[in-house]
Each structure stands twice: as structure tokens, then as C-alpha cells.
C-alpha positions as CSV (number, residue, x, y, z in Angstrom):
1,M,-40.8,-33.6,-86.1
2,R,-40.4,-29.9,-84.9
3,L,-40.3,-29.1,-81.2
4,I,-41.5,-25.5,-80.8
5,D,-41.5,-23.3,-77.8
6,A,-45.1,-22.7,-76.5
7,T,-44.4,-20.6,-73.5
8,F,-47.1,-18.1,-74.3
9,F,-50.2,-18.2,-76.4
10,D,-50.2,-14.5,-77.2
11,Q,-49.1,-11.1,-76.0
12,K,-52.0,-10.9,-73.5
13,E,-50.0,-13.1,-71.1
14,V,-46.9,-11.0,-71.1
15,K,-47.0,-7.7,-69.1
16,R,-43.6,-6.5,-70.4
17,A,-41.7,-6.0,-73.6
18,M,-41.1,-9.1,-75.6
19,T,-37.5,-8.2,-75.9
20,E,-37.2,-9.2,-72.2
21,V,-39.0,-12.5,-72.9
22,P,-37.8,-13.7,-76.3
23,H,-40.3,-16.6,-76.8
24,P,-42.5,-17.0,-79.9
25,F,-46.2,-16.9,-79.3
26,I,-48.2,-20.0,-80.2
27,E,-50.5,-17.9,-82.3
28,E,-47.5,-16.7,-84.4
29,T,-46.5,-20.3,-85.0
30,I,-50.0,-21.2,-86.0
31,S,-50.0,-18.4,-88.5
32,L,-46.6,-19.5,-89.9
33,F,-47.9,-23.0,-90.5
34,K,-51.5,-22.2,-91.6
35,N,-50.9,-22.9,-95.3
36,E,-48.9,-26.1,-94.7
37,S,-50.3,-29.6,-95.3
38,L,-51.9,-31.5,-92.4
39,A,-48.9,-33.9,-92.6
40,T,-46.5,-31.0,-92.0
41,K,-48.7,-29.5,-89.2
42,N,-48.8,-32.9,-87.5
43,K,-45.0,-32.8,-87.2
44,V,-45.2,-29.7,-84.9
45,I,-45.0,-30.4,-81.2
46,F,-45.4,-27.6,-78.8
47,I,-43.2,-27.8,-75.7
48,H,-42.4,-25.6,-72.7
49,F,-45.8,-24.2,-71.8
50,N,-45.8,-21.4,-69.2
51,H,-48.4,-21.8,-66.3
52,T,-50.2,-18.7,-67.6
53,N,-50.7,-20.2,-71.1
54,R,-54.4,-20.2,-71.8
55,T,-54.0,-23.4,-73.8
56,L,-53.4,-25.2,-70.5
57,Q,-56.3,-23.6,-68.6
58,K,-59.2,-25.7,-67.5
59,E,-61.6,-24.5,-70.2
60,K,-58.9,-25.0,-73.0
61,K,-60.5,-22.4,-75.3
62,N,-57.4,-22.3,-77.4
63,E,-56.9,-26.1,-77.6
64,K,-59.0,-26.2,-80.8
65,K,-56.6,-23.8,-82.6
66,L,-53.7,-26.2,-81.9
67,K,-55.5,-29.1,-83.4
68,N,-56.4,-27.4,-86.7
């Protein structure tokens, strides 16, 4: 199991330099694991979501990306 920070989905949520907010983006993590097996991907658990993270929004448009 890998617990991975999911504070922000992408740069659009952050209105300042990422050097001030050193959290990886969910989309970066998805990209890192895109060629891994489903068994490996299923070991990834995102934690520490910021309230602005679009993954948590009512419409959950990005939820699909997390499940693939």
C-alpha cells in the first residue's frame, strides 16, 4: 500500500508558486503510475485532500481518472 498526498488535483487550484506549497499534484501521480499494472495501481491510496480539490467536488469530474 502507498499513501500518497492528494492535496491538489492540478496547478489550477494553486494561485502561487509551488515552491511555497510543496505537494505533488494528483495528475502527476496518475502520470507516474500510468504504465503500472492494475494490481500496483490498486495499492495507491490518496490522502490529505484540500477542500479545493476538484476530485471532492459534487460533480466529481476527476473521480474517473482516479479509478483508472
